[in-house]
C-alpha atoms as an extended CHARMM CRD file, in Angstrom:
* protein
*
       246  EXT
         1         1  UNK       CA             66.6600000000       23.7420000000      -66.5470000000  PROA      1               0.0000000000
         2         2  UNK       CA             62.9570000000       24.3310000000      -67.0890000000  PROA      2               0.0000000000
         3         3  UNK       CA             61.2360000000       23.3830000000      -70.3280000000  PROA      3               0.0000000000
         4         4  UNK       CA             60.6770000000       27.0590000000      -71.1590000000  PROA      4               0.0000000000
         5         5  UNK       CA             64.3870000000       27.8050000000      -70.7270000000  PROA      5               0.0000000000
         6         6  UNK       CA             65.3110000000       24.7880000000      -72.8540000000  PROA      6               0.0000000000
         7         7  UNK       CA             63.0040000000       25.9160000000      -75.6560000000  PROA      7               0.0000000000
         8         8  UNK       CA             64.4860000000       29.4220000000      -75.5800000000  PROA      8               0.0000000000
         9         9  UNK       CA             67.9960000000       27.9780000000      -75.7720000000  PROA      9               0.0000000000
        10        10  UNK       CA             67.0970000000       25.8500000000      -78.8080000000  PROA      10              0.0000000000
        11        11  UNK       CA             65.7180000000       28.9540000000      -80.5130000000  PROA      11              0.0000000000
        12        12  UNK       CA             68.8940000000       30.9020000000      -79.6930000000  PROA      12              0.0000000000
        13        13  UNK       CA             71.2650000000       28.2520000000      -81.0480000000  PROA      13              0.0000000000
        14        14  UNK       CA             69.1350000000       27.6240000000      -84.1440000000  PROA      14              0.0000000000
        15        15  UNK       CA             69.0990000000       31.3550000000      -84.9330000000  PROA      15              0.0000000000
        16        16  UNK       CA             72.8660000000       31.6090000000      -84.4160000000  PROA      16              0.0000000000
        17        17  UNK       CA             73.4340000000       28.8570000000      -87.0060000000  PROA      17              0.0000000000
        18        18  UNK       CA             70.7830000000       29.6360000000      -89.6240000000  PROA      18              0.0000000000
        19        19  UNK       CA             70.1490000000       33.3240000000      -88.9420000000  PROA      19              0.0000000000
        20        20  UNK       CA             66.4480000000       32.4820000000      -89.0690000000  PROA      20              0.0000000000
        21        21  UNK       CA             63.8530000000       31.6230000000      -86.4100000000  PROA      21              0.0000000000
        22        22  UNK       CA             63.4030000000       27.9110000000      -85.8080000000  PROA      22              0.0000000000
        23        23  UNK       CA             60.2650000000       26.1870000000      -87.1170000000  PROA      23              0.0000000000
        24        24  UNK       CA             59.3840000000       24.2250000000      -83.9850000000  PROA      24              0.0000000000
        25        25  UNK       CA             56.3520000000       25.2120000000      -81.9240000000  PROA      25              0.0000000000
        26        26  UNK       CA             57.1260000000       23.2800000000      -78.7440000000  PROA      26              0.0000000000
        27        27  UNK       CA             59.9420000000       21.3390000000      -77.0890000000  PROA      27              0.0000000000
        28        28  UNK       CA             58.5210000000       17.8810000000      -77.7900000000  PROA      28              0.0000000000
        29        29  UNK       CA             58.5950000000       18.6630000000      -81.5020000000  PROA      29              0.0000000000
        30        30  UNK       CA             62.2750000000       19.5460000000      -81.1930000000  PROA      30              0.0000000000
        31        31  UNK       CA             62.9210000000       16.1730000000      -79.5660000000  PROA      31              0.0000000000
        32        32  UNK       CA             60.8740000000       14.1930000000      -82.0800000000  PROA      32              0.0000000000
        33        33  UNK       CA             62.4750000000       15.7670000000      -85.1490000000  PROA      33              0.0000000000
        34        34  UNK       CA             66.0490000000       16.5050000000      -84.0770000000  PROA      34              0.0000000000
        35        35  UNK       CA             66.8040000000       13.8150000000      -81.4990000000  PROA      35              0.0000000000
        36        36  UNK       CA             64.6960000000       10.8430000000      -82.5470000000  PROA      36              0.0000000000
        37        37  UNK       CA             67.6760000000        8.4870000000      -82.8830000000  PROA      37              0.0000000000
        38        38  UNK       CA             69.4260000000        9.3900000000      -79.6040000000  PROA      38              0.0000000000
        39        39  UNK       CA             68.7850000000        7.0530000000      -76.6080000000  PROA      39              0.0000000000
        40        40  UNK       CA             67.6870000000        9.6220000000      -74.0110000000  PROA      40              0.0000000000
        41        41  UNK       CA             66.5490000000        9.1380000000      -70.3990000000  PROA      41              0.0000000000
        42        42  UNK       CA             63.0550000000        7.7590000000      -69.9690000000  PROA      42              0.0000000000
        43        43  UNK       CA             60.5740000000        8.3400000000      -67.1800000000  PROA      43              0.0000000000
        44        44  UNK       CA             60.1420000000        5.7760000000      -64.3890000000  PROA      44              0.0000000000
        45        45  UNK       CA             58.4530000000        5.6390000000      -60.9750000000  PROA      45              0.0000000000
        46        46  UNK       CA             60.5930000000        5.1670000000      -57.8590000000  PROA      46              0.0000000000
        47        47  UNK       CA             59.7580000000        3.0620000000      -54.8110000000  PROA      47              0.0000000000
        48        48  UNK       CA             58.5610000000        6.3130000000      -53.2230000000  PROA      48              0.0000000000
        49        49  UNK       CA             56.1400000000        6.8180000000      -56.1550000000  PROA      49              0.0000000000
        50        50  UNK       CA             58.0410000000        9.8640000000      -57.3970000000  PROA      50              0.0000000000
        51        51  UNK       CA             58.9370000000       10.5220000000      -61.0300000000  PROA      51              0.0000000000
        52        52  UNK       CA             62.5590000000        9.9980000000      -62.0280000000  PROA      52              0.0000000000
        53        53  UNK       CA             64.6120000000        9.4220000000      -65.1760000000  PROA      53              0.0000000000
        54        54  UNK       CA             66.6070000000        6.3940000000      -66.2460000000  PROA      54              0.0000000000
        55        55  UNK       CA             69.3970000000        6.2200000000      -68.8260000000  PROA      55              0.0000000000
        56        56  UNK       CA             68.6070000000        3.5250000000      -71.4200000000  PROA      56              0.0000000000
        57        57  UNK       CA             71.0530000000        0.6610000000      -71.0250000000  PROA      57              0.0000000000
        58        58  UNK       CA             71.9450000000       -2.4680000000      -72.9370000000  PROA      58              0.0000000000
        59        59  UNK       CA             72.2160000000       -4.4380000000      -69.6950000000  PROA      59              0.0000000000
        60        60  UNK       CA             69.2380000000       -5.9970000000      -67.8800000000  PROA      60              0.0000000000
        61        61  UNK       CA             67.9210000000       -3.8560000000      -65.0380000000  PROA      61              0.0000000000
        62        62  UNK       CA             65.2440000000       -4.4450000000      -62.3940000000  PROA      62              0.0000000000
        63        63  UNK       CA             61.8500000000       -2.7770000000      -62.3560000000  PROA      63              0.0000000000
        64        64  UNK       CA             62.4600000000       -1.1970000000      -58.9460000000  PROA      64              0.0000000000
        65        65  UNK       CA             64.0470000000        2.2530000000      -58.8110000000  PROA      65              0.0000000000
        66        66  UNK       CA             65.4220000000        4.5650000000      -56.1520000000  PROA      66              0.0000000000
        67        67  UNK       CA             66.0640000000        8.2670000000      -56.6540000000  PROA      67              0.0000000000
        68        68  UNK       CA             69.7250000000        9.1590000000      -56.1180000000  PROA      68              0.0000000000
        69        69  UNK       CA             68.7650000000       11.8440000000      -53.5950000000  PROA      69              0.0000000000
        70        70  UNK       CA             67.0550000000        9.1640000000      -51.4580000000  PROA      70              0.0000000000
        71        71  UNK       CA             70.0540000000        6.8430000000      -51.5290000000  PROA      71              0.0000000000
        72        72  UNK       CA             71.5640000000        5.8170000000      -48.2070000000  PROA      72              0.0000000000
        73        73  UNK       CA             74.5280000000        3.4800000000      -47.6010000000  PROA      73              0.0000000000
        74        74  UNK       CA             73.4490000000       -0.0950000000      -46.9510000000  PROA      74              0.0000000000
        75        75  UNK       CA             74.3760000000       -1.8150000000      -43.7130000000  PROA      75              0.0000000000
        76        76  UNK       CA             76.4000000000       -5.0340000000      -43.6130000000  PROA      76              0.0000000000
        77        77  UNK       CA             74.8030000000       -8.0410000000      -41.9120000000  PROA      77              0.0000000000
        78        78  UNK       CA             76.5870000000      -10.6180000000      -39.8180000000  PROA      78              0.0000000000
        79        79  UNK       CA             77.6950000000      -13.8540000000      -41.4340000000  PROA      79              0.0000000000
        80        80  UNK       CA             74.9280000000      -16.4580000000      -41.1290000000  PROA      80              0.0000000000
        81        81  UNK       CA             75.3480000000      -20.0450000000      -40.0570000000  PROA      81              0.0000000000
        82        82  UNK       CA             75.1490000000      -22.3420000000      -41.8940000000  PROA      82              0.0000000000
        83        83  UNK       CA             76.5860000000      -20.5990000000      -44.9640000000  PROA      83              0.0000000000
        84        84  UNK       CA             74.0310000000      -19.8010000000      -47.7040000000  PROA      84              0.0000000000
        85        85  UNK       CA             74.0850000000      -21.7840000000      -50.9280000000  PROA      85              0.0000000000
        86        86  UNK       CA             74.8820000000      -20.0870000000      -54.2770000000  PROA      86              0.0000000000
        87        87  UNK       CA             71.2580000000      -20.1830000000      -55.3780000000  PROA      87              0.0000000000
        88        88  UNK       CA             70.2420000000      -18.3200000000      -52.1970000000  PROA      88              0.0000000000
        89        89  UNK       CA             72.6750000000      -15.4930000000      -53.0190000000  PROA      89              0.0000000000
        90        90  UNK       CA             71.3850000000      -15.3120000000      -56.5830000000  PROA      90              0.0000000000
        91        91  UNK       CA             67.7510000000      -15.3160000000      -55.4870000000  PROA      91              0.0000000000
        92        92  UNK       CA             68.3800000000      -12.5600000000      -52.9270000000  PROA      92              0.0000000000
        93        93  UNK       CA             70.1520000000      -10.4630000000      -55.5690000000  PROA      93              0.0000000000
        94        94  UNK       CA             67.2950000000      -10.8560000000      -58.0290000000  PROA      94              0.0000000000
        95        95  UNK       CA             64.6000000000      -10.0720000000      -55.4630000000  PROA      95              0.0000000000
        96        96  UNK       CA             66.2330000000       -7.1190000000      -53.7150000000  PROA      96              0.0000000000
        97        97  UNK       CA             68.1270000000       -5.3780000000      -56.5020000000  PROA      97              0.0000000000
        98        98  UNK       CA             67.1680000000       -1.7050000000      -56.8080000000  PROA      98              0.0000000000
        99        99  UNK       CA             68.4210000000        0.5090000000      -59.6440000000  PROA      99              0.0000000000
       100       100  UNK       CA             69.4630000000        4.0620000000      -58.7580000000  PROA      100             0.0000000000
       101       101  UNK       CA             68.0780000000        6.7440000000      -61.1050000000  PROA      101             0.0000000000
       102       102  UNK       CA             68.3350000000       10.5460000000      -61.3930000000  PROA      102             0.0000000000
       103       103  UNK       CA             72.0870000000       10.1860000000      -60.9390000000  PROA      103             0.0000000000
       104       104  UNK       CA             73.0820000000       13.8400000000      -61.0770000000  PROA      104             0.0000000000
       105       105  UNK       CA             76.3460000000       14.4970000000      -59.2340000000  PROA      105             0.0000000000
       106       106  UNK       CA             77.7110000000       17.9400000000      -58.3110000000  PROA      106             0.0000000000
       107       107  UNK       CA             75.3440000000       19.5150000000      -60.8400000000  PROA      107             0.0000000000
       108       108  UNK       CA             72.6680000000       22.2260000000      -60.8660000000  PROA      108             0.0000000000
       109       109  UNK       CA             69.4290000000       22.8830000000      -62.7490000000  PROA      109             0.0000000000
       110       110  UNK       CA             69.0990000000       19.3490000000      -64.1140000000  PROA      110             0.0000000000
       111       111  UNK       CA             65.7420000000       18.1740000000      -65.5180000000  PROA      111             0.0000000000
       112       112  UNK       CA             64.6220000000       14.7780000000      -66.8300000000  PROA      112             0.0000000000
       113       113  UNK       CA             68.2330000000       13.5990000000      -66.9650000000  PROA      113             0.0000000000
       114       114  UNK       CA             70.4590000000       10.8350000000      -65.6230000000  PROA      114             0.0000000000
       115       115  UNK       CA             74.2190000000       10.3270000000      -65.2660000000  PROA      115             0.0000000000
       116       116  UNK       CA             75.0840000000       14.0290000000      -65.2080000000  PROA      116             0.0000000000
       117       117  UNK       CA             78.3340000000       15.1120000000      -63.5460000000  PROA      117             0.0000000000
       118       118  UNK       CA             79.6430000000       18.5820000000      -62.6600000000  PROA      118             0.0000000000
       119       119  UNK       CA             77.2940000000       20.2360000000      -65.1470000000  PROA      119             0.0000000000
       120       120  UNK       CA             74.4860000000       22.7750000000      -65.1620000000  PROA      120             0.0000000000
       121       121  UNK       CA             71.4020000000       23.6110000000      -67.1880000000  PROA      121             0.0000000000
       122       122  UNK       CA             70.8000000000       20.1360000000      -68.6120000000  PROA      122             0.0000000000
       123       123  UNK       CA             67.4730000000       18.9510000000      -70.0350000000  PROA      123             0.0000000000
       124       124  UNK       CA             66.5430000000       15.3330000000      -70.8750000000  PROA      124             0.0000000000
       125       125  UNK       CA             70.1350000000       14.1990000000      -71.4510000000  PROA      125             0.0000000000
       126       126  UNK       CA             72.5470000000       11.6020000000      -70.1040000000  PROA      126             0.0000000000
       127       127  UNK       CA             76.2650000000       10.8940000000      -69.6880000000  PROA      127             0.0000000000
       128       128  UNK       CA             77.0160000000       14.6140000000      -69.5120000000  PROA      128             0.0000000000
       129       129  UNK       CA             80.3300000000       15.6930000000      -67.9660000000  PROA      129             0.0000000000
       130       130  UNK       CA             81.5790000000       19.2140000000      -67.1590000000  PROA      130             0.0000000000
       131       131  UNK       CA             79.0840000000       20.7950000000      -69.5390000000  PROA      131             0.0000000000
       132       132  UNK       CA             76.4940000000       23.5690000000      -69.6000000000  PROA      132             0.0000000000
       133       133  UNK       CA             73.2490000000       24.2840000000      -71.4660000000  PROA      133             0.0000000000
       134       134  UNK       CA             72.6500000000       20.8040000000      -72.8970000000  PROA      134             0.0000000000
       135       135  UNK       CA             69.3460000000       19.5960000000      -74.3790000000  PROA      135             0.0000000000
       136       136  UNK       CA             68.3350000000       16.1620000000      -75.7430000000  PROA      136             0.0000000000
       137       137  UNK       CA             71.9300000000       14.9220000000      -75.8770000000  PROA      137             0.0000000000
       138       138  UNK       CA             74.0650000000       11.9780000000      -74.7900000000  PROA      138             0.0000000000
       139       139  UNK       CA             77.7560000000       11.4210000000      -74.0050000000  PROA      139             0.0000000000
       140       140  UNK       CA             79.2010000000       14.9180000000      -73.8800000000  PROA      140             0.0000000000
       141       141  UNK       CA             82.3080000000       16.2700000000      -72.1890000000  PROA      141             0.0000000000
       142       142  UNK       CA             83.2500000000       19.9370000000      -71.7220000000  PROA      142             0.0000000000
       143       143  UNK       CA             80.5180000000       21.1430000000      -74.0680000000  PROA      143             0.0000000000
       144       144  UNK       CA             78.1920000000       24.1580000000      -74.0770000000  PROA      144             0.0000000000
       145       145  UNK       CA             74.9040000000       24.8870000000      -75.8260000000  PROA      145             0.0000000000
       146       146  UNK       CA             74.5060000000       21.5700000000      -77.6480000000  PROA      146             0.0000000000
       147       147  UNK       CA             71.1220000000       20.3060000000      -78.8180000000  PROA      147             0.0000000000
       148       148  UNK       CA             70.3030000000       16.8090000000      -80.0940000000  PROA      148             0.0000000000
       149       149  UNK       CA             73.9770000000       15.8360000000      -80.0910000000  PROA      149             0.0000000000
       150       150  UNK       CA             75.8480000000       12.6300000000      -79.3250000000  PROA      150             0.0000000000
       151       151  UNK       CA             79.3780000000       11.6770000000      -78.2540000000  PROA      151             0.0000000000
       152       152  UNK       CA             81.2240000000       14.9980000000      -78.4770000000  PROA      152             0.0000000000
       153       153  UNK       CA             83.9800000000       16.7480000000      -76.5370000000  PROA      153             0.0000000000
       154       154  UNK       CA             84.8860000000       20.4470000000      -76.2580000000  PROA      154             0.0000000000
       155       155  UNK       CA             82.1480000000       21.6150000000      -78.6330000000  PROA      155             0.0000000000
       156       156  UNK       CA             79.7240000000       24.5140000000      -78.4470000000  PROA      156             0.0000000000
       157       157  UNK       CA             76.6260000000       26.1030000000      -79.9900000000  PROA      157             0.0000000000
       158       158  UNK       CA             75.6750000000       23.2560000000      -82.3180000000  PROA      158             0.0000000000
       159       159  UNK       CA             72.7140000000       21.0870000000      -83.2690000000  PROA      159             0.0000000000
       160       160  UNK       CA             72.9390000000       17.4360000000      -84.3510000000  PROA      160             0.0000000000
       161       161  UNK       CA             76.6750000000       17.2080000000      -83.7900000000  PROA      161             0.0000000000
       162       162  UNK       CA             78.0690000000       13.6880000000      -83.3500000000  PROA      162             0.0000000000
       163       163  UNK       CA             81.4230000000       11.9910000000      -82.7410000000  PROA      163             0.0000000000
       164       164  UNK       CA             83.2280000000       15.3180000000      -82.9770000000  PROA      164             0.0000000000
       165       165  UNK       CA             85.7790000000       17.4990000000      -81.1630000000  PROA      165             0.0000000000
       166       166  UNK       CA             86.4960000000       21.2310000000      -80.8570000000  PROA      166             0.0000000000
       167       167  UNK       CA             83.6640000000       22.2750000000      -83.1510000000  PROA      167             0.0000000000
       168       168  UNK       CA             81.1850000000       25.1480000000      -82.9460000000  PROA      168             0.0000000000
       169       169  UNK       CA             78.1910000000       26.6740000000      -84.7070000000  PROA      169             0.0000000000
       170       170  UNK       CA             77.5680000000       23.4850000000      -86.6610000000  PROA      170             0.0000000000
       171       171  UNK       CA             74.5140000000       21.6320000000      -87.8700000000  PROA      171             0.0000000000
       172       172  UNK       CA             74.5030000000       17.9660000000      -88.9240000000  PROA      172             0.0000000000
       173       173  UNK       CA             78.2510000000       17.4860000000      -88.5490000000  PROA      173             0.0000000000
       174       174  UNK       CA             79.7480000000       14.0800000000      -87.7180000000  PROA      174             0.0000000000
       175       175  UNK       CA             83.1450000000       12.4860000000      -87.1000000000  PROA      175             0.0000000000
       176       176  UNK       CA             84.9430000000       15.8120000000      -87.3610000000  PROA      176             0.0000000000
       177       177  UNK       CA             87.4520000000       18.0030000000      -85.5240000000  PROA      177             0.0000000000
       178       178  UNK       CA             87.9450000000       21.7770000000      -85.5250000000  PROA      178             0.0000000000
       179       179  UNK       CA             84.9220000000       22.5360000000      -87.6820000000  PROA      179             0.0000000000
       180       180  UNK       CA             83.0520000000       25.8120000000      -87.2830000000  PROA      180             0.0000000000
       181       181  UNK       CA             80.1470000000       27.6660000000      -88.8940000000  PROA      181             0.0000000000
       182       182  UNK       CA             79.4700000000       24.6760000000      -91.1370000000  PROA      182             0.0000000000
       183       183  UNK       CA             76.5940000000       22.3430000000      -92.0170000000  PROA      183             0.0000000000
       184       184  UNK       CA             76.3090000000       18.8010000000      -93.3740000000  PROA      184             0.0000000000
       185       185  UNK       CA             79.9110000000       17.7240000000      -92.8790000000  PROA      185             0.0000000000
       186       186  UNK       CA             81.3270000000       14.2180000000      -92.3940000000  PROA      186             0.0000000000
       187       187  UNK       CA             84.9470000000       13.4250000000      -91.5860000000  PROA      187             0.0000000000
       188       188  UNK       CA             86.0900000000       17.0230000000      -91.7200000000  PROA      188             0.0000000000
       189       189  UNK       CA             89.1390000000       18.6270000000      -90.0910000000  PROA      189             0.0000000000
       190       190  UNK       CA             89.9430000000       22.2960000000      -89.6240000000  PROA      190             0.0000000000
       191       191  UNK       CA             87.0270000000       23.5650000000      -91.6970000000  PROA      191             0.0000000000
       192       192  UNK       CA             85.4160000000       26.9990000000      -91.5880000000  PROA      192             0.0000000000
       193       193  UNK       CA             82.2500000000       27.9480000000      -93.4580000000  PROA      193             0.0000000000
       194       194  UNK       CA             81.7570000000       24.7600000000      -95.4390000000  PROA      194             0.0000000000
       195       195  UNK       CA             78.5840000000       22.9670000000      -96.5730000000  PROA      195             0.0000000000
       196       196  UNK       CA             77.8540000000       19.4310000000      -97.7680000000  PROA      196             0.0000000000
       197       197  UNK       CA             81.4970000000       18.3180000000      -97.6330000000  PROA      197             0.0000000000
       198       198  UNK       CA             83.0930000000       14.9300000000      -96.9010000000  PROA      198             0.0000000000
       199       199  UNK       CA             86.6590000000       13.8760000000      -96.1240000000  PROA      199             0.0000000000
       200       200  UNK       CA             87.8740000000       17.4650000000      -96.4290000000  PROA      200             0.0000000000
       201       201  UNK       CA             90.7240000000       19.0400000000      -94.4450000000  PROA      201             0.0000000000
       202       202  UNK       CA             91.9520000000       22.6030000000      -93.7750000000  PROA      202             0.0000000000
       203       203  UNK       CA             89.5710000000       24.4290000000      -96.1120000000  PROA      203             0.0000000000
       204       204  UNK       CA             87.2550000000       27.4490000000      -96.1230000000  PROA      204             0.0000000000
       205       205  UNK       CA             84.2830000000       28.3920000000      -98.2880000000  PROA      205             0.0000000000
       206       206  UNK       CA             83.6800000000       24.9770000000      -99.8420000000  PROA      206             0.0000000000
       207       207  UNK       CA             80.3360000000       23.5240000000     -100.8990000000  PROA      207             0.0000000000
       208       208  UNK       CA             80.1250000000       19.8670000000     -101.9350000000  PROA      208             0.0000000000
       209       209  UNK       CA             83.9400000000       19.7560000000     -101.9120000000  PROA      209             0.0000000000
       210       210  UNK       CA             84.1040000000       22.6100000000     -104.4350000000  PROA      210             0.0000000000
       211       211  UNK       CA             86.1260000000       25.7160000000     -103.6370000000  PROA      211             0.0000000000
       212       212  UNK       CA             84.3300000000       29.0700000000     -103.9720000000  PROA      212             0.0000000000
       213       213  UNK       CA             85.3250000000       32.6580000000     -103.4190000000  PROA      213             0.0000000000
       214       214  UNK       CA             84.0100000000       34.1090000000     -100.1320000000  PROA      214             0.0000000000
       215       215  UNK       CA             81.5400000000       36.3150000000     -102.0340000000  PROA      215             0.0000000000
       216       216  UNK       CA             80.1160000000       33.4510000000     -104.0870000000  PROA      216             0.0000000000
       217       217  UNK       CA             80.1170000000       31.1150000000     -101.0840000000  PROA      217             0.0000000000
       218       218  UNK       CA             77.9860000000       33.3960000000      -98.9220000000  PROA      218             0.0000000000
       219       219  UNK       CA             75.6310000000       34.0880000000     -101.8350000000  PROA      219             0.0000000000
       220       220  UNK       CA             75.1320000000       30.3460000000     -102.3220000000  PROA      220             0.0000000000
       221       221  UNK       CA             74.8730000000       29.6890000000      -98.5980000000  PROA      221             0.0000000000
       222       222  UNK       CA             72.0730000000       32.2200000000      -98.2960000000  PROA      222             0.0000000000
       223       223  UNK       CA             70.2650000000       30.5880000000     -101.2180000000  PROA      223             0.0000000000
       224       224  UNK       CA             70.7220000000       27.1050000000      -99.7160000000  PROA      224             0.0000000000
       225       225  UNK       CA             69.3530000000       28.1500000000      -96.3270000000  PROA      225             0.0000000000
       226       226  UNK       CA             66.3990000000       29.8560000000      -98.0120000000  PROA      226             0.0000000000
       227       227  UNK       CA             65.7470000000       26.6520000000      -99.9560000000  PROA      227             0.0000000000
       228       228  UNK       CA             65.9530000000       24.4920000000      -96.8240000000  PROA      228             0.0000000000
       229       229  UNK       CA             63.6630000000       26.8860000000      -94.9250000000  PROA      229             0.0000000000
       230       230  UNK       CA             61.0230000000       26.9410000000      -97.6600000000  PROA      230             0.0000000000
       231       231  UNK       CA             57.4950000000       26.0280000000      -96.4960000000  PROA      231             0.0000000000
       232       232  UNK       CA             58.4430000000       25.9010000000      -92.8170000000  PROA      232             0.0000000000
       233       233  UNK       CA             61.7110000000       24.0020000000      -93.4240000000  PROA      233             0.0000000000
       234       234  UNK       CA             60.0170000000       21.2560000000      -95.4160000000  PROA      234             0.0000000000
       235       235  UNK       CA             63.1900000000       20.6980000000      -97.4630000000  PROA      235             0.0000000000
       236       236  UNK       CA             65.3610000000       20.2620000000      -94.3680000000  PROA      236             0.0000000000
       237       237  UNK       CA             63.2860000000       17.7000000000      -92.4890000000  PROA      237             0.0000000000
       238       238  UNK       CA             63.7990000000       14.8020000000      -94.9800000000  PROA      238             0.0000000000
       239       239  UNK       CA             67.5780000000       15.2690000000      -94.7100000000  PROA      239             0.0000000000
       240       240  UNK       CA             67.5540000000       14.5920000000      -90.9680000000  PROA      240             0.0000000000
       241       241  UNK       CA             64.6430000000       12.1770000000      -90.6610000000  PROA      241             0.0000000000
       242       242  UNK       CA             65.5390000000        8.7900000000      -89.1020000000  PROA      242             0.0000000000
       243       243  UNK       CA             63.2620000000        7.1130000000      -91.6550000000  PROA      243             0.0000000000
       244       244  UNK       CA             65.7290000000        8.1340000000      -94.3450000000  PROA      244             0.0000000000
       245       245  UNK       CA             68.4130000000        5.9310000000      -92.7490000000  PROA      245             0.0000000000
       246       246  UNK       CA             66.4360000000        2.6820000000      -92.6200000000  PROA      246             0.0000000000
């Protein structure tokens, strides 16, 4: 996926959730504001001096990288005599270890990503499985059109979705299942058109865990979105800023 295509997809998903154009002027701004807390692939140089992308890891890795497309099976050497000592094995491992990057398997149109499997149209993401149209995300399975999302399965058309299943058209939803057309939800199940709700199950048209009629709900929702979008979404940004969580 090219950067231009990724930016267009973000605009499409944002508009489908908020029914308003997104405030971001370029793709890097989307990453900085929406995905600042997600460990995404970083740029490295391979032994062939090409640019590749590496998934951040908690384990120690070498400073030498090989692009997956340049990988060839290693040959096995004959047993030496006399037998090497343990420290010789360890030294050889430390000196010759090369880390494979750009690990994109059975996938198409993958950019700036690593550990992508059987997926297509992925931009600057990692640990993506059987998914399509993914941007600035990590640990997704069977998902489509997710932006700045983390650890989800079977979800679609959402932004800042985390630890969730079977959810769609959501913004800032976490630890939830079967949530749709909702924003600012935590620990929700089977919710439709809800805002600012926690620990709520099998409900529609709720705001802050208060039940409203459909007419009043949509009137309030429109007012809330207008408030969040005021002055180029200045009221939304503090709600999703990583600095707020420190």
